[in-house]
ROVEXMI-506779 format. One record per residue (C-alpha): residue number from 1; residue in one letter; chain; x, z, y. Coordinates in nm, 3 decimals, always signed. Layout:
[node NUM, 'A', 'A', [X, Z, Y]];
...
END
This chain:
[node 1, 'M', 'A', [+3.266, +6.666, +0.003]];
[node 2, 'K', 'A', [+3.089, +6.522, -0.266]];
[node 3, 'D', 'A', [+3.255, +6.175, -0.269]];
[node 4, 'F', 'A', [+3.618, +6.400, -0.231]];
[node 5, 'T', 'A', [+3.502, +6.551, -0.503]];
[node 6, 'Y', 'A', [+3.422, +6.270, -0.759]];
[node 7, 'K', 'A', [+3.731, +6.101, -0.637]];
[node 8, 'V', 'A', [+3.945, +6.365, -0.781]];
[node 9, 'A', 'A', [+3.780, +6.417, -1.090]];
[node 10, 'A', 'A', [+3.784, +6.004, -1.141]];
[node 11, 'V', 'A', [+4.147, +6.029, -1.153]];
[node 12, 'I', 'A', [+4.139, +6.352, -1.334]];
[node 13, 'M', 'A', [+3.934, +6.131, -1.608]];
[node 14, 'V', 'A', [+4.188, +5.814, -1.558]];
[node 15, 'D', 'A', [+4.542, +6.037, -1.640]];
[node 16, 'T', 'A', [+4.352, +6.093, -1.922]];
[node 17, 'F', 'A', [+4.258, +5.845, -2.055]];
[node 18, 'S', 'A', [+4.661, +5.676, -1.966]];
[node 19, 'V', 'A', [+4.754, +5.995, -2.236]];
[node 20, 'L', 'A', [+4.517, +5.896, -2.465]];
[node 21, 'N', 'A', [+4.580, +5.540, -2.483]];
[node 22, 'F', 'A', [+4.928, +5.555, -2.471]];
[node 23, 'S', 'A', [+4.896, +5.807, -2.815]];
[node 24, 'I', 'A', [+4.714, +5.551, -2.990]];
[node 25, 'K', 'A', [+4.946, +5.231, -2.870]];
[node 26, 'Y', 'A', [+5.223, +5.441, -2.998]];
[node 27, 'A', 'A', [+5.067, +5.481, -3.317]];
[node 28, 'C', 'A', [+4.952, +5.132, -3.367]];
[node 29, 'R', 'A', [+5.346, +5.028, -3.349]];
[node 30, 'Y', 'A', [+5.570, +5.261, -3.520]];
[node 31, 'Y', 'A', [+5.295, +5.454, -3.725]];
[node 32, 'F', 'A', [+5.372, +5.751, -3.536]];
[node 33, 'C', 'A', [+5.189, +5.959, -3.325]];
[node 34, 'L', 'A', [+5.316, +6.331, -3.156]];
[node 35, 'G', 'A', [+5.576, +6.344, -3.450]];
[node 36, 'V', 'A', [+5.392, +6.298, -3.728]];
[node 37, 'Q', 'A', [+5.400, +6.034, -4.033]];
[node 38, 'M', 'A', [+5.097, +5.802, -4.072]];
[node 39, 'S', 'A', [+4.989, +5.616, -4.288]];
[node 40, 'R', 'A', [+4.719, +5.276, -4.157]];
[node 41, 'P', 'A', [+4.430, +5.481, -4.305]];
[node 42, 'S', 'A', [+4.519, +5.756, -4.130]];
[node 43, 'L', 'A', [+4.611, +5.613, -3.754]];
[node 44, 'Y', 'A', [+4.225, +5.441, -3.841]];
[node 45, 'K', 'A', [+4.086, +5.805, -3.836]];
[node 46, 'L', 'A', [+4.314, +5.938, -3.503]];
[node 47, 'V', 'A', [+4.115, +5.624, -3.323]];
[node 48, 'V', 'A', [+3.836, +5.684, -3.452]];
[node 49, 'A', 'A', [+3.850, +6.048, -3.406]];
[node 50, 'L', 'A', [+4.000, +5.998, -3.017]];
[node 51, 'A', 'A', [+3.695, +5.740, -2.935]];
[node 52, 'L', 'A', [+3.428, +5.975, -3.016]];
[node 53, 'S', 'A', [+3.588, +6.248, -2.874]];
[node 54, 'I', 'A', [+3.622, +6.104, -2.514]];
[node 55, 'L', 'A', [+3.298, +5.948, -2.569]];
[node 56, 'F', 'A', [+3.151, +6.300, -2.560]];
[node 57, 'T', 'A', [+3.370, +6.395, -2.260]];
[node 58, 'I', 'A', [+3.260, +6.118, -2.121]];
[node 59, 'T', 'A', [+2.896, +6.185, -2.153]];
[node 60, 'L', 'A', [+2.936, +6.541, -2.030]];
[node 61, 'F', 'A', [+3.152, +6.420, -1.724]];
[node 62, 'Y', 'A', [+2.857, +6.209, -1.672]];
[node 63, 'L', 'A', [+2.585, +6.478, -1.714]];
[node 64, 'T', 'A', [+2.778, +6.710, -1.445]];
[node 65, 'F', 'A', [+2.849, +6.570, -1.183]];
[node 66, 'D', 'A', [+2.627, +6.251, -1.196]];
[node 67, 'L', 'A', [+2.291, +6.316, -1.398]];
[node 68, 'P', 'A', [+2.179, +6.584, -1.193]];
[node 69, 'H', 'A', [+2.116, +6.412, -0.881]];
[node 70, 'I', 'A', [+1.929, +6.134, -1.042]];
[node 71, 'L', 'A', [+1.702, +6.353, -1.169]];
[node 72, 'D', 'A', [+1.677, +6.599, -0.862]];
[node 73, 'R', 'A', [+1.519, +6.306, -0.725]];
[node 74, 'I', 'A', [+1.282, +6.197, -1.044]];
[node 75, 'L', 'A', [+1.113, +6.608, -1.038]];
[node 76, 'H', 'A', [+1.066, +6.607, -0.672]];
[node 77, 'E', 'A', [+0.747, +6.423, -0.722]];
[node 78, 'Y', 'A', [+0.601, +6.603, -0.956]];
[node 79, 'F', 'A', [+0.799, +7.000, -0.771]];
[node 80, 'P', 'A', [+0.794, +6.898, -0.442]];
[node 81, 'D', 'A', [+0.980, +7.162, -0.173]];
[node 82, 'V', 'A', [+0.675, +7.410, -0.057]];
[node 83, 'F', 'A', [+0.933, +7.618, +0.129]];
[node 84, 'W', 'A', [+0.685, +7.648, +0.440]];
[node 85, 'E', 'A', [+0.321, +7.622, +0.241]];
[node 86, 'A', 'A', [+0.288, +7.995, +0.108]];
[node 87, 'E', 'A', [+0.005, +7.939, -0.081]];
[node 88, 'L', 'A', [+0.122, +7.645, -0.265]];
[node 89, 'R', 'A', [+0.436, +7.831, -0.335]];
[node 90, 'E', 'A', [+0.247, +8.114, -0.487]];
[node 91, 'Q', 'A', [+0.014, +7.867, -0.718]];
[node 92, 'T', 'A', [+0.346, +7.702, -0.839]];
[node 93, 'L', 'A', [+0.500, +8.072, -0.876]];
[node 94, 'S', 'A', [+0.198, +8.172, -1.162]];
[node 95, 'T', 'A', [+0.187, +7.851, -1.280]];
[node 96, 'L', 'A', [+0.518, +7.805, -1.409]];
[node 97, 'R', 'A', [+0.604, +8.248, -1.450]];
[node 98, 'P', 'A', [+0.452, +8.232, -1.810]];
[node 99, 'Y', 'A', [+0.638, +7.911, -1.899]];
[node 100, 'G', 'A', [+0.955, +8.116, -1.726]];
[node 101, 'Y', 'A', [+0.858, +8.450, -1.953]];
[node 102, 'L', 'A', [+0.838, +8.222, -2.285]];
[node 103, 'A', 'A', [+1.140, +7.994, -2.244]];
[node 104, 'L', 'A', [+1.357, +8.353, -2.196]];
[node 105, 'G', 'A', [+1.172, +8.473, -2.485]];
[node 106, 'I', 'A', [+1.258, +8.175, -2.721]];
[node 107, 'T', 'A', [+1.567, +8.131, -2.573]];
[node 108, 'L', 'A', [+1.735, +8.522, -2.653]];
[node 109, 'A', 'A', [+1.523, +8.512, -2.959]];
[node 110, 'L', 'A', [+1.760, +8.190, -3.050]];
[node 111, 'I', 'A', [+2.049, +8.431, -2.944]];
[node 112, 'V', 'A', [+1.990, +8.680, -3.147]];
[node 113, 'L', 'A', [+1.874, +8.455, -3.456]];
[node 114, 'G', 'A', [+2.225, +8.277, -3.446]];
[node 115, 'F', 'A', [+2.444, +8.639, -3.475]];
[node 116, 'A', 'A', [+2.176, +8.789, -3.759]];
[node 117, 'A', 'A', [+2.172, +8.488, -3.958]];
[node 118, 'K', 'A', [+2.470, +8.421, -3.896]];
[node 119, 'R', 'A', [+2.447, +8.081, -3.782]];
[node 120, 'G', 'A', [+2.634, +8.048, -3.497]];
[node 121, 'Y', 'A', [+2.512, +7.718, -3.365]];
[node 122, 'L', 'A', [+2.161, +7.857, -3.316]];
[node 123, 'A', 'A', [+2.355, +8.134, -3.070]];
[node 124, 'I', 'A', [+2.609, +7.830, -2.895]];
[node 125, 'L', 'A', [+2.211, +7.676, -2.831]];
[node 126, 'G', 'A', [+2.054, +7.999, -2.687]];
[node 127, 'S', 'A', [+2.378, +8.025, -2.497]];
[node 128, 'V', 'A', [+2.387, +7.653, -2.307]];
[node 129, 'A', 'A', [+1.995, +7.655, -2.280]];
[node 130, 'M', 'A', [+2.039, +7.970, -2.070]];
[node 131, 'Y', 'A', [+2.348, +7.835, -1.851]];
[node 132, 'L', 'A', [+2.169, +7.502, -1.769]];
[node 133, 'P', 'A', [+1.942, +7.616, -1.507]];
[node 134, 'T', 'A', [+2.293, +7.622, -1.334]];
[node 135, 'F', 'A', [+2.258, +7.233, -1.203]];
[node 136, 'G', 'A', [+1.922, +7.405, -1.029]];
[node 137, 'Y', 'A', [+2.178, +7.451, -0.722]];
[node 138, 'F', 'A', [+2.213, +7.049, -0.726]];
[node 139, 'A', 'A', [+1.863, +7.049, -0.615]];
[node 140, 'S', 'A', [+1.863, +6.955, -0.202]];
[node 141, 'A', 'A', [+1.513, +7.154, -0.114]];
[node 142, 'M', 'A', [+1.455, +7.537, +0.030]];
[node 143, 'F', 'A', [+1.229, +7.612, -0.229]];
[node 144, 'F', 'A', [+1.425, +7.756, -0.524]];
[node 145, 'L', 'A', [+1.173, +7.590, -0.807]];
[node 146, 'A', 'A', [+1.163, +7.252, -0.615]];
[node 147, 'G', 'A', [+1.312, +6.936, -0.780]];
[node 148, 'L', 'A', [+1.554, +6.986, -1.024]];
[node 149, 'G', 'A', [+1.527, +7.357, -0.926]];
[node 150, 'V', 'A', [+1.281, +7.402, -1.162]];
[node 151, 'L', 'A', [+1.516, +7.415, -1.484]];
[node 152, 'R', 'A', [+1.567, +7.814, -1.295]];
[node 153, 'T', 'A', [+1.189, +7.915, -1.419]];
[node 154, 'L', 'A', [+1.341, +8.008, -1.732]];
[node 155, 'W', 'A', [+1.522, +8.274, -1.492]];
[node 156, 'L', 'A', [+1.200, +8.409, -1.359]];
[node 157, 'P', 'A', [+1.210, +8.737, -1.565]];
[node 158, 'L', 'A', [+1.514, +8.784, -1.387]];
[node 159, 'L', 'A', [+1.469, +8.706, -1.034]];
[node 160, 'E', 'A', [+1.100, +8.874, -1.009]];
[node 161, 'I', 'A', [+1.346, +9.199, -1.073]];
[node 162, 'S', 'A', [+1.566, +9.086, -0.793]];
[node 163, 'P', 'A', [+1.808, +8.723, -0.709]];
[node 164, 'T', 'A', [+2.073, +8.990, -0.610]];
[node 165, 'V', 'A', [+2.083, +9.076, -1.052]];
[node 166, 'L', 'A', [+2.254, +8.718, -1.087]];
[node 167, 'K', 'A', [+2.627, +8.844, -0.884]];
[node 168, 'L', 'A', [+2.622, +9.150, -1.139]];
[node 169, 'G', 'A', [+2.881, +8.894, -1.271]];
[node 170, 'C', 'A', [+3.119, +8.844, -0.939]];
[node 171, 'I', 'A', [+3.357, +8.944, -1.095]];
[node 172, 'A', 'A', [+3.450, +8.554, -1.194]];
[node 173, 'Y', 'A', [+3.478, +8.467, -0.807]];
[node 174, 'L', 'A', [+3.760, +8.769, -0.799]];
[node 175, 'P', 'A', [+4.033, +8.469, -0.754]];
[node 176, 'F', 'A', [+3.844, +8.297, -0.488]];
[node 177, 'L', 'A', [+3.731, +8.590, -0.314]];
[node 178, 'L', 'A', [+4.100, +8.691, -0.236]];
[node 179, 'L', 'A', [+4.172, +8.318, -0.111]];
[node 180, 'E', 'A', [+3.899, +8.365, +0.141]];
[node 181, 'L', 'A', [+4.141, +8.653, +0.314]];
[node 182, 'I', 'A', [+4.404, +8.416, +0.266]];
[node 183, 'L', 'A', [+4.263, +8.090, +0.439]];
[node 184, 'E', 'A', [+4.056, +7.965, +0.762]];
[node 185, 'E', 'A', [+3.709, +7.971, +0.667]];
[node 186, 'H', 'A', [+3.645, +7.594, +0.734]];
[node 187, 'Q', 'A', [+3.928, +7.547, +0.486]];
[node 188, 'I', 'A', [+3.776, +7.747, +0.225]];
[node 189, 'Y', 'A', [+3.525, +7.495, +0.064]];
[node 190, 'G', 'A', [+3.738, +7.221, +0.046]];
[node 191, 'V', 'A', [+4.033, +7.422, -0.112]];
[node 192, 'V', 'A', [+3.809, +7.614, -0.381]];
[node 193, 'Q', 'A', [+3.594, +7.228, -0.461]];
[node 194, 'L', 'A', [+3.945, +7.076, -0.560]];
[node 195, 'V', 'A', [+3.997, +7.389, -0.778]];
[node 196, 'A', 'A', [+3.665, +7.418, -0.875]];
[node 197, 'T', 'A', [+3.666, +7.031, -0.996]];
[node 198, 'A', 'A', [+4.032, +7.031, -1.151]];
[node 199, 'I', 'A', [+3.885, +7.355, -1.328]];
[node 200, 'T', 'A', [+3.590, +7.138, -1.456]];
[node 201, 'G', 'A', [+3.837, +6.807, -1.564]];
[node 202, 'L', 'A', [+4.068, +7.047, -1.724]];
[node 203, 'G', 'A', [+3.811, +7.184, -1.943]];
[node 204, 'L', 'A', [+3.687, +6.855, -2.046]];
[node 205, 'L', 'A', [+4.058, +6.755, -2.147]];
[node 206, 'I', 'A', [+4.068, +7.076, -2.377]];
[node 207, 'F', 'A', [+3.761, +6.975, -2.490]];
[node 208, 'T', 'A', [+3.793, +6.611, -2.564]];
[node 209, 'L', 'A', [+4.158, +6.715, -2.715]];
[node 210, 'G', 'A', [+4.014, +6.969, -2.967]];
[node 211, 'T', 'A', [+3.732, +6.753, -3.039]];
[node 212, 'A', 'A', [+3.986, +6.494, -3.160]];
[node 213, 'T', 'A', [+4.234, +6.749, -3.364]];
[node 214, 'W', 'A', [+3.925, +6.912, -3.540]];
[node 215, 'L', 'A', [+3.790, +6.480, -3.593]];
[node 216, 'Y', 'A', [+4.111, +6.401, -3.726]];
[node 217, 'G', 'A', [+4.148, +6.732, -3.943]];
[node 218, 'K', 'A', [+3.849, +6.679, -4.118]];
[node 219, 'F', 'A', [+3.878, +6.288, -4.152]];
[node 220, 'E', 'A', [+4.218, +6.388, -4.333]];
[node 221, 'K', 'A', [+4.049, +6.670, -4.530]];
[node 222, 'H', 'A', [+4.253, +6.978, -4.390]];
[node 223, 'E', 'A', [+4.126, +7.289, -4.438]];
[node 224, 'I', 'A', [+4.273, +7.466, -4.166]];
[node 225, 'V', 'A', [+4.336, +7.240, -3.848]];
[node 226, 'D', 'A', [+4.627, +7.449, -3.718]];
[node 227, 'F', 'A', [+4.823, +7.133, -3.544]];
[node 228, 'W', 'A', [+4.808, +6.988, -3.219]];
[node 229, 'I', 'A', [+4.650, +7.216, -2.998]];
[node 230, 'Y', 'A', [+4.541, +7.424, -3.227]];
[node 231, 'K', 'A', [+4.870, +7.514, -3.256]];
[node 232, 'Y', 'A', [+4.804, +7.646, -2.837]];
[node 233, 'S', 'A', [+4.423, +7.789, -2.890]];
[node 234, 'R', 'A', [+4.227, +7.905, -3.213]];
[node 235, 'H', 'A', [+3.935, +7.793, -3.060]];
[node 236, 'P', 'A', [+4.007, +7.455, -2.748]];
[node 237, 'Q', 'A', [+3.656, +7.368, -2.798]];
[node 238, 'Y', 'A', [+3.462, +7.707, -2.700]];
[node 239, 'L', 'A', [+3.801, +7.729, -2.433]];
[node 240, 'G', 'A', [+3.721, +7.378, -2.312]];
[node 241, 'F', 'A', [+3.317, +7.479, -2.250]];
[node 242, 'I', 'A', [+3.382, +7.853, -2.082]];
[node 243, 'L', 'A', [+3.636, +7.653, -1.871]];
[node 244, 'W', 'A', [+3.419, +7.342, -1.792]];
[node 245, 'S', 'A', [+3.107, +7.624, -1.712]];
[node 246, 'Y', 'A', [+3.335, +7.802, -1.496]];
[node 247, 'G', 'A', [+3.445, +7.527, -1.294]];
[node 248, 'L', 'A', [+3.092, +7.433, -1.216]];
[node 249, 'L', 'A', [+2.983, +7.821, -1.137]];
[node 250, 'I', 'A', [+3.273, +7.808, -0.843]];
[node 251, 'Y', 'A', [+3.159, +7.459, -0.770]];
[node 252, 'V', 'A', [+2.813, +7.564, -0.663]];
[node 253, 'G', 'A', [+2.947, +7.879, -0.537]];
[node 254, 'Y', 'A', [+3.077, +7.691, -0.281]];
[node 255, 'K', 'A', [+2.882, +7.359, -0.200]];
[node 256, 'D', 'A', [+2.693, +7.201, +0.094]];
[node 257, 'Y', 'A', [+2.378, +7.354, +0.063]];
[node 258, 'I', 'A', [+2.062, +7.287, +0.331]];
[node 259, 'R', 'A', [+1.942, +7.534, +0.530]];
[node 260, 'G', 'A', [+1.731, +7.806, +0.382]];
[node 261, 'A', 'A', [+1.805, +7.685, +0.042]];
[node 262, 'F', 'A', [+1.848, +7.925, -0.290]];
[node 263, 'R', 'A', [+2.242, +7.977, -0.330]];
[node 264, 'V', 'A', [+2.287, +8.321, -0.501]];
[node 265, 'P', 'A', [+2.536, +8.202, -0.803]];
[node 266, 'P', 'A', [+2.459, +8.261, -1.160]];
[node 267, 'T', 'A', [+2.738, +8.483, -1.237]];
[node 268, 'L', 'A', [+2.583, +8.710, -1.458]];
[node 269, 'I', 'A', [+2.428, +8.380, -1.656]];
[node 270, 'W', 'A', [+2.810, +8.251, -1.677]];
[node 271, 'L', 'A', [+2.946, +8.565, -1.767]];
[node 272, 'V', 'A', [+2.656, +8.645, -2.058]];
[node 273, 'T', 'A', [+2.707, +8.288, -2.173]];
[node 274, 'T', 'A', [+3.091, +8.310, -2.196]];
[node 275, 'M', 'A', [+3.046, +8.637, -2.398]];
[node 276, 'I', 'A', [+2.799, +8.506, -2.635]];
[node 277, 'V', 'A', [+3.059, +8.218, -2.686]];
[node 278, 'I', 'A', [+3.317, +8.466, -2.788]];
[node 279, 'G', 'A', [+3.111, +8.659, -3.021]];
[node 280, 'V', 'A', [+3.005, +8.318, -3.228]];
[node 281, 'A', 'A', [+3.390, +8.244, -3.234]];
[node 282, 'L', 'A', [+3.454, +8.618, -3.340]];
[node 283, 'H', 'A', [+3.216, +8.538, -3.596]];
[node 284, 'E', 'A', [+3.398, +8.220, -3.708]];
[node 285, 'E', 'A', [+3.720, +8.359, -3.798]];
[node 286, 'I', 'A', [+3.574, +8.659, -3.988]];
[node 287, 'E', 'A', [+3.419, +8.357, -4.207]];
[node 288, 'M', 'A', [+3.729, +8.188, -4.245]];
[node 289, 'K', 'A', [+3.961, +8.503, -4.301]];
[node 290, 'K', 'A', [+3.690, +8.543, -4.582]];
[node 291, 'K', 'A', [+3.759, +8.151, -4.703]];
[node 292, 'Y', 'A', [+4.127, +8.132, -4.723]];
[node 293, 'G', 'A', [+4.261, +8.466, -4.608]];
[node 294, 'K', 'A', [+4.640, +8.563, -4.564]];
[node 295, 'E', 'A', [+4.657, +8.104, -4.469]];
[node 296, 'Y', 'A', [+4.402, +8.186, -4.200]];
[node 297, 'E', 'A', [+4.494, +8.562, -4.067]];
[node 298, 'E', 'A', [+4.924, +8.364, -4.073]];
[node 299, 'Y', 'A', [+4.748, +8.084, -3.847]];
[node 300, 'C', 'A', [+4.587, +8.353, -3.578]];
[node 301, 'R', 'A', [+4.869, +8.553, -3.631]];
[node 302, 'K', 'A', [+5.129, +8.219, -3.468]];
[node 303, 'T', 'A', [+4.825, +8.130, -3.265]];
[node 304, 'P', 'A', [+4.634, +8.274, -2.981]];
[node 305, 'F', 'A', [+4.288, +8.318, -2.940]];
[node 306, 'M', 'A', [+4.142, +8.106, -2.628]];
[node 307, 'I', 'A', [+4.427, +8.105, -2.433]];
[node 308, 'P', 'A', [+4.843, +8.166, -2.442]];
[node 309, 'L', 'A', [+4.898, +8.444, -2.219]];
[node 310, 'P', 'A', [+5.197, +8.702, -2.185]];
[node 311, 'K', 'A', [+5.168, +8.994, -2.382]];
[node 312, 'P', 'A', [+5.135, +9.264, -2.157]];
[node 313, 'I', 'A', [+4.838, +9.059, -2.032]];
[node 314, 'V', 'A', [+4.688, +9.070, -2.394]];
[node 315, 'N', 'A', [+4.726, +9.391, -2.458]];
[node 316, 'T', 'A', [+4.590, +9.495, -2.134]];
[node 317, 'I', 'A', [+4.329, +9.335, -2.204]];
[node 318, 'T', 'A', [+4.253, +9.405, -2.543]];
[node 319, 'A', 'A', [+4.338, +9.771, -2.486]];
[node 320, 'P', 'A', [+3.932, +9.865, -2.494]];
[node 321, 'L', 'A', [+3.909, +9.718, -2.829]];
[node 322, 'K', 'A', [+4.162, +9.899, -2.935]];
[node 323, 'L', 'A', [+4.048, +10.250, -2.822]];
[node 324, 'L', 'A', [+3.714, +10.207, -2.966]];
[node 325, 'L', 'A', [+3.718, +9.986, -3.263]];
[node 326, 'K', 'A', [+4.110, +10.062, -3.324]];
[node 327, 'E', 'A', [+4.148, +9.671, -3.545]];
[node 328, 'H', 'A', [+4.020, +9.312, -3.483]];
[node 329, 'P', 'A', [+3.661, +9.309, -3.540]];
[node 330, 'R', 'A', [+3.556, +9.292, -3.868]];
[node 331, 'N', 'A', [+3.160, +9.233, -3.897]];
[node 332, 'M', 'A', [+2.881, +9.105, -3.758]];
[node 333, 'K', 'A', [+2.866, +9.516, -3.615]];
[node 334, 'D', 'A', [+3.202, +9.491, -3.469]];
[node 335, 'I', 'A', [+3.099, +9.131, -3.280]];
[node 336, 'V', 'A', [+2.828, +9.325, -3.144]];
[node 337, 'V', 'A', [+3.040, +9.592, -3.019]];
[node 338, 'T', 'A', [+3.330, +9.388, -2.888]];
[node 339, 'T', 'A', [+3.088, +9.138, -2.665]];
[node 340, 'V', 'A', [+2.868, +9.419, -2.532]];
[node 341, 'L', 'A', [+3.181, +9.686, -2.435]];
[node 342, 'Y', 'A', [+3.353, +9.385, -2.263]];
[node 343, 'T', 'A', [+3.029, +9.290, -2.125]];
[node 344, 'V', 'A', [+2.934, +9.633, -1.977]];
[node 345, 'I', 'A', [+3.325, +9.664, -1.834]];
[node 346, 'L', 'A', [+3.269, +9.384, -1.650]];
[node 347, 'I', 'A', [+2.932, +9.411, -1.470]];
[node 348, 'T', 'A', [+3.062, +9.763, -1.379]];
[node 349, 'L', 'A', [+3.329, +9.629, -1.211]];
[node 350, 'S', 'A', [+3.129, +9.341, -1.040]];
[node 351, 'Y', 'A', [+2.903, +9.616, -0.900]];
[node 352, 'M', 'A', [+3.142, +9.789, -0.797]];
[node 353, 'L', 'A', [+3.327, +9.491, -0.632]];
[node 354, 'I', 'A', [+2.904, +9.433, -0.418]];
[node 355, 'L', 'A', [+2.927, +9.764, -0.307]];
[node 356, 'A', 'A', [+3.368, +9.709, -0.209]];
[node 357, 'L', 'A', [+3.308, +9.397, -0.035]];
[node 358, 'K', 'A', [+2.894, +9.389, +0.068]];
[node 359, 'L', 'A', [+2.828, +9.090, -0.156]];
END
């Protein structure tokens, strides 16, 4: 299944490069790209933006699917699988526990400081750090802190409450839980891993296009980047990250594990990370509206926040927010209320799903 996933991901990457390569060649021949007339300097800037975004995408792809296996083998020398050795297992937990609480404290402090000091990059850094232990599921071991699993030290304070806590975002798995009702058990893993790889590839593609568009806009000194992929999403890079992390979440939930390995999927972590990213995006919009006024408000009116959706679905999603705030968040207090509100709603729905399906 690992080889199959790599092949699907490789096809996605090749298709991405084909599209970008065609765009560059077309622009070089006619000084024309995607319907926009370009001077030679502008064309060079576009090529640089595309090259840099491709580099970012390749790096992220490598980090996602290949590097974890390499790191797991290396870390096994320092954090061996002591599942069957109770004394060593307890000793390892006692040694790592203080680091886990310290790391979680620093991570939460980064997130809080990011919002309090209006430094979105700190909150993003904290949320990414919170999600990184998901790669611990690539560890080939029974003891959950062995090998690359040592990354889950960050989650120890939660895991010591109960591993079930990680399930409190399982509403994210709802489409695949429904799929399990349709497909045979021997079919579900292959289909879901294919879907997970496609979602991860789509996230990488959107991130690439968003990065290229943003870089080109800055090279050309556009105050508001509102063209190409930014015509369809106001935050394509954040959307790309959310889809990438969601694909990874689905992948680790349905991958093959050795018998006895820790396999409770970190749906709560993904949910919290996603809500933090959305909160940062909302804060950036408030700052943009302060800086550019009606021009940016008009852009917001014409362009979806993240994903183009039918209006009835948008109205359903935003209904709780409209009941509470009556309008779009206008300050940091409104952003906190918004993110907490939807986090509580989704955790509640997840808990109801756990009870209903006995997950």
